[in-house]
N, C-alpha and C positions, 0 to 999 in steps of 0.2 A: 504494500500500500504506500502511495507516494505522499510527500509533504511539500508545502510551498509557503513562502513568506512574501507578502505583497510588497513590503519595503521596510527599511530599517533606519533608525536615527542616524543623523549625519555628524552631529557635533562631537561625538566621542564620549566615553564614559566620564571624563573629567573636563569636558568642554574644550578639548584640544583644538578643534577647528575654529572655535570662537576666538581663542587667543591668537591663533596663527593669522586669522583674517584681520583682526584689529591691529596686530603688529605690522602687517603688510600695508594696511591703509594708512597707518601713521608713519610709514617710510622707515620703520625700524628693522625690517627684514625684506628679503628679495622674493621675487615670484618663485624662484627655485626652492626657497625655504618653505613657502606656502605649499607648493606642490609636493614636497617631501612629506609634510604632515598629512596632506590629503591622501597620498599614495599609501602611506602606512595605515591610515584609518580604513581605507577600502580593503586592503589586504587582510587586516585583522577581522573585519566584518565577514568577508567571504570565507575565511578559514574557520571562524566560529560556527557559521551555518553548516559548512561542510563537515566539520568535526561532530556536530550535533546530529548529522544524518539527513539533513534537508536535501531533497532531490532537486526541487526547482528553486534555485537561488537567484534572486534578482540582481541585475547590474543596471547602471545608469540611474539608480535612485539616489546616489550621492549627488550633492550640489554645493557649489560655493555660496549660493544664495537662495535659489528657488527653482523648482522643476518646471514651472510654467515659463519663467524667464529663460531657462535652458532651451525650451522648445522654441521660444522667440528667436534665440540665437541660432538654433539649428536651421530655422526657416529664413534667416537673414532679414527678419521683419523689424529692422532697427528704425525708429522714428528719425526723420530728417535732422532734427535739432542736434543729434549727436555727431553729425558730420562724418559718419562712417562711409568709407569709400569702396567697400567690398573686400573680398578675401575672407580668410578665417578670422572670426571675431576674437579679438584679444581681451585680456583682463581689463584693460583700461576702458574699452567700450562697454564691456559687460557690466562692470561696476558703476559706470556712469549712468547706465539705464536703471540700475538698481538703486543708486544712492544720489544721483545727480553729481554735478561738479561745480567748479567756481563760476561757470557761465550759464549752465542750463539745469533745470530741475529734473528730479527723478521721475520715472513713470509712476502712475498711481498704484497704490497697494490696497488690497481689500481682503476680507476674511475668506478663507478656503472653506466654503460651505458653512457648517455650523461649528467648526473647530476654532481653536484659538491660534491657529497658524494663519499667516497672511501670504498671499501670492502677488506677484507683479502682473498687473493687468495689461495684456497686449493692446497696443493702439494701432488700429488698422483703418485703411481707407481704400476706395476703389483703385487708387493709383499705387498701392503698395506692391512692390516687386519682391518676389520670393526667390531665394537661392540657397543651396546647401552650404551653410556658412559656419557650422560648428560640428566637428566630427567626434564629439564627446561620447556618443553612444557606442560607436564602433571602437573607439580607443579604449574605453573601459571594458568592453567585452573582450578585446584582445589582451588587455592587462590581466584580467581574471584568468583567461585561458592559459597565459604564460605561467601562472601560479598553479596550474593544474585543476582549476575550477571552471567547469562548463556552466555558464549562467544563462538566465533568461533576460535578454535586454528589454528594458521597460521604456515605453514612449507614452507621452500624453497623447491620447487619441486625437485624430484630426477634427472630429466633430466637436468634442468637448473643448478643444483649444479655441475653436471659433465661437462657440456659445459662451465661453468665459471672457471673450475679448470685448472691447468697446470701440466705438467709432472715434477716430482721431479728431482732435479739435479742428473745427471749421468744416467738418464733413456734414453733408445733408443729413437731417434727422431720419430720413427714410432709409438711409443706408444700413444694411444688415451685414455684419462680418461673415455670416454664413454664406453669403453670395460668393465668397472667395474660395469656397471648397475646392473647386476644380483647379484653382491656382496653386494651392499648397500640396495637393496630392502628388505632383511630380517630384517634389522634394522628399516626401515620405517614400516614394518608390526608390529613389536613390539610396536612402538610408537602408531600406529593406534589402536591396541588392548587395550592398556592402556587407551587411550582417550575414546574409546567406553565404556569400563568398568566403567569409571568415570562419564559417562552420557552425553558425547558430542553427539550432534545430527547433527552438521555440522563440516566440516573440510575444510580449505582453503589451497590449494597448489599454491604458487607463481611460475609461470613459465614464467618469462619475456623474456626468450630467444626466445619465440615463435614470437616475433616481428622482429626477425632477418631474413635474407635470409638464410634459412637452406637448407642443402643438403638432398636428399631423405633418406639416412640412418639415419640422425639425426631426421627427422620427424618420421621415423619408430620406433625410440627409444621411442618416446612418446606413440605410440600405444602399444608397447611391455610392457612398464613400467606400464601403467594403466590397461592393461589386466592382468598382473601378480598380481597387487594389488586389483583386482576386488573382490575377495572373502573376503579379509581382510576389504574392504570398505563396504561390504554388511551391510545394515541397517543404513548407514551414508549418509547424503547429502554431496556431494562433489563439491566444487567450485574450478575451476582452474582460477586463476587470471593472466591477462596480463596487461602490461602498458608501457607507454612512446612512443608508436608509433602505426601505423597501423599493424594489423596482416595480413601478405600476404595471398592471396587466398588459396594456398596449405596448409599453416599452419591452416587456418580457417577450411578447410575441414577436416584435420586430427583431430583437437581439437573437433569439433562438432560431430565427429564420435565415440568418446570414450564412450563406453556404461556404464562405471563405473562412469562417471561424470554427476552430476545433474545440474550444473550451470556453466556459463561462464562469466568472468568479462573482460570487454573491456574498454580501454581508448578512450572515444568518444570525448575528448577534442583535442587530437592530431590525433585521428584515424578516420578521415572523410571517408576514404575508407572502413574502417571496418564497419562503420554505414551503408554504402550501401550494404556491404556483408550481414549484418544482415537482412536488409529490403528485400534482394533478396532471402533469404532462411535461416530459423532458425528451428532447430529440434523441433518437436512438444513435448510438455510436459516438456521441459527444462526451467530453469530459466535464465534470462538475468540480470546480474548485470551491469547496465548502468552507466559508469563513466563519468557523465556530469559536475561535479563540479571539477574545475582544482585543482589538488593537488600540482602543481609545481610553482604556482605564488600567488600573494597576492592581486589580484583584486577581488572585489565583483562579484559574479556570475550574469550574465544576467538571472534572474530567469524566465522571460517571454519566452526568447528564449529556455532555458533548458526545460521548461514545454512543449513547443510546440514539441521539439524533443522527449520527453518522451511520449507524447500523440500519436505521429506518430508510436512509437515503440510498444505502447500498442496494436495497431491494428494488429501487426505482431506476438507478442509473447503471448499475452493474459494478461488481467488485473492482474490476480493473479500470474503471472510468471515474472513480471517486478519489479526489485529492484533498487532503486535510490542509486547511489554510487559516490565515488570520483574517479578521473581518475587514481590515484595511491596513495601510502601512503602519508599522510600529513607531514611526516618527512622532506620533502623537502621545506616546507614553515615555516614561523615564527609561534610561539605558540599562542599568545593571544593578540589581539589588545587592550584589556582593560589596559594593562601595558604601553601603549604609551600615557602618560599624557601630553607630550610636543609636540606631532605631530600636525601639522596644521590641524584645524578642517575640512576644506574643503577637503583636501587630505584624511584625515582619513575616511571621509564618503564614499570614493571610494574603501576602502580596506576591505579585509576579511582574517584574519589569520586562523590557524587551528581550533581554538575554534569556530570562526564564520562560518567556512565552515561546521562544524558539524551541526550547526543550519540550514544552507542553505539546506543541504541534507535532513534533516527531514521536512523542510518547503515544499520542492518539493514533497516529498512522501505524505504528508498530502493533498497538493493541488490535486495530482492525485487521491486521495481517496475521493475527493469532500469536503475537509475541508480546503479550501484555506484561508490563513490569509491575507485578503485583505489589511490591514494596513501595514503588513510587505512587501508585494509585491509592494505596492504603494511607500513606502519609498525607496525600492530598485530601482524602476523606476526613482524616483526623483534624487537619487544619480547618476545614470547612465546619466541622462539628464544633470545634473550639470557638470559632467566630460566632456561630449561632447561639451558643450557650454562655458566652462571656458576659459577666455582669457589667463590664465597662461599655458595652454596646447599647444597652437598654437603660433608659431613665423613665420610670413609670410616670413621674410627674409631668415630664415633657410630653410624653405620648398622650396623656389625658388632656393636656392643654390644647394640643393640636387636634385631637379628635373632637373636642368640644366646640371648635370653631363652627360658626353658622354662616349662612350666606350674608347676613347683615354685617358680620364682622369684616367683610371684604369691602365695605363701603363706608365712607365718612358719615358721621352722624349729622354734620352740619353742611350747609351749602357752601359753594365756593365764595359767593358774594358775602355771606355772613363771616367767613373766615378772613376775607380781605378787609372787611370793615373793622373787625377786631384787631387785626394786625396794624392797620393804619392808626387806630386810636392809641395803640400801645407804642408804636415806633415813629409815627409821624414822618414817613418817608416822602421824598419828592415824587412827582408823577413818574419820572424815569430814574429810579434809584440805580446807583452804580455798585458793583461788587466784583469779586473775582471767583474763579472756580474753586480755589481752595489751597492747593499746595504751592509753596514757594520753592525755589531751587534748593536741592540738597547739596550743600557744600562739602568739600573734602573734610573740613573741620567737624561738621556735624556727623559725618559718617565715622570719623575717628572717635568721637565722643560715644556714639552708640556702640561701636565695636568694643571699646575699652570697658564700657559699663557691662556689656554682656559677658566679657571675659573677667569681670570682677577686678579690673585694674584700677577703677575709680569708684568712689563711694556713691551711694544713692543721692546724697546731698550734693555732691559735686556734679553729678549728672543732671539733677533737677535744676541747679543754678545755671548750668550751661544752656539747657533748653529754655529756661525762663528768659535768659538774656537774648536768645534768638527770637523768641516770641515778641519781646519788647521792641526789638529792631523792626520786625515785620509790622507791628501795630503802628509804630511811629511813621514808617514809610507810607502806609495807607492813609493815615490822618493828614500827612503833608500833601498827599495827592487828593485830599478831600473825597475819599471813597465813603459812600453812605453806610454800607453794610460790610463789616470787616470779617476777615478770616485770621486764624492764628498761625497759618503757614505750615502746619503739620510737621514741625521739625523732629518730633518724637517718633515718627512713623517710618518704618523701613519699606513698606509696600502697602498699597491700599486694601489688599485682601489679607495678606499675611499678618499685618498688625492686628486685625480683628480676630483672625483664626487663632492666634497665639493666646488670646484671652477668652476664647469660647471653649467649652467642653465639647468632646466629640471630634476634635481636630488633632492631627499630629503632623509633624514636619520632617522632611528628609534633609540630608546634608548635600546629596548630589543628585537629587531627583529632577534634574533640569530637562526642560522640553523646549525645542526651538519654537519661537514665535514668528520671527522673520529674520533673514540675514544672519547676523551674529547675535541677535537678541534672543536670550533664553529666559524662561521663567521657571520658577520652582513651585508648582501648585501645591497648596495644602492638601492633606488627605482627610476627608470626612469619613470616619470609621464608625461613629455612633451617634446617638441622639444628641442634638445640639442645645446647649443652654448657656446662659451668661451668669457665671458665679458672682462676678463683681462688676461695678461700673468700669467702662473701658476708656471713655474720653472726657468724663465729667471734670476730673481734676484739672486737665489742661485747658478745657473750655472756660471753666470758672476763673482760672488764673488769667487767661487772656481777657475775659470780660472785665476783670478788676482793673485792667490797665487803661480802659477807655470808657467814655460815656456813650459811645456809639454802639449800636447793636452788633453782637458777635455771633456769627453762624456756628452752629454745631455741625461738624463734618462727619458724616457717616456713610460708609459704603453700603449700598443697597443689597438686600438678600439675594436677588437674582444674579447680580454680579459676583457676589461671594460664591454662590452655587456654581456658576458657569466657569469661574476661574479656579475651580478646585477639582481634584479627583473625588468624585462623589460615590458614596456607598451604593452598592447595587443590590442590596437586600431589601429595599423598600422603594416605592415609587419616588421619583425625583421631587414631585410636588410636595410630598410629605416632609422631606428634608428641607425644602425651601420654606414651608410654613414654620418649621422649627426655628430656622434662622431668623425669619421675620418676627417671630414672637420674642426672640432674644434681643433683636434690634429695637423692638417696641419698648422693652423694659429700659433700654438705654435712653430712648426718647423721653420717657416719663421721668427718668432721673435728671436729664438735662433740663427739662421744664421745671422740675422742683428746685434745681440749682440756679434758676434765674436765666437760663438760656432759652429763648423763646422757641417753641415747637415750630412756629411759622418760619423760623430761619434755619431749621435743620435741612441739610441738603442730602438727598439720597443720590449717590452716583450709580447710575444703571447702565 
């Protein structure tokens, strides 16, 4: 039984790529130095998967910045403002598109579906000329092959690339990037020809837009694209990979009707309806890459449940046509649990980062093939049982409060106009009051103070005085600028989510659980493992201190519950909305304490 990984984190277990990129951008290291770090990371990733027994190992999922930008480079779709004159796209042009330079701005960046990753949006126009301008895919395939690893080259599919693009500035609003499909396919054919010549036997096209509600002409584009590529793909096994959600029935029908496609990859973690579509009808002789191991969270897989799902699919698609896979690329989860030497042992036993998920995938594949590792499965079952029964997961008081919520609790008791009148009587603000969003720049000195306080190198009194001095400066600046509603600048906060998570029960934190957000930017999401409550006030002390420094109203700054939820690794043993309600109730208590402390509820800001 075969195993497959959709994609893998690029940054490295200790953010090696991040530091190499930033050193290169700062002019402290050379392109050769950067490439050495990248080459070593790719080699270690491929070797790790090969050693784990993965059969279908991806290549070309590594990126210096973003996989969609890599595709833009491959197609030579460089906006005119970067003054690219043709040929192989170099790092200077590539990073100018990603980050801008001294004379021109970067390309737009936006969220990759509903993840916290961001991609660089292609800018296209009717006049855009395409040419094969980045040989990254073939180079990385050959690189892996030289190491003795035969990989599956991964490309962003042509239709999804266009559907994720936008019209360039100045182009008629009626222009659709999808109209350029016939113009980009010749480049894809060149790439495919090179990969075939180099010995590739499989190729993976990521077409995640298939999970969207597409119009008929958009679905027709998939049929047209893969029909046009059919001769070029002859002799190759072709996998079309989807992820992040269910594939709608019409899209499923379109996809499974593509004669040039050998295999279909589905997210069966989020795609329960897709699972039913597969069971109700799957094309004979095709491969199913079953994404049963969650690529977006950090919880250990329920191996017994996944094995049962796979066994039910085996009867539908055939034993030799079923491939165990991840639900999506593992780039959306942390890299390796081995590096978490300070994480609580009990909680650690409940988790699986990317490296551990690779092992889970292969263990499931072996179990399907009749080579079940009984000890491994037993340890997994014990960890799941520990999590279910752990008293630290459940807080009866919190659960009762969340269960007691009624429909009326989700609506304000007073009208907007009544609240505005009360606010105006209290604050006497001008018609157009001025304020700022909240945080002021985090200086090197502030970071040093927080770091030393955390390491217990300075006392609590020294820390408080340092933060108080910074708040005083921020208040003075705003008063000099005649700002109406002030903020305290948030000098005590390390991160808008982590700061609150550290003070809420049910949260824990990693030392190296970094996840790429964009480029070299990484975030370390909190882990919500249990019921959430607020043992003590979180912001009241600092808000009251700030308010005492001015006669003007001071805003209480709170990150909203939805943002805290979405920027965390969320427990998967209860519906997300229940966890969100628990966070909201905790924040509600903070609001009540702020109000009791003289900070007006009408000036509390929820960042969502």
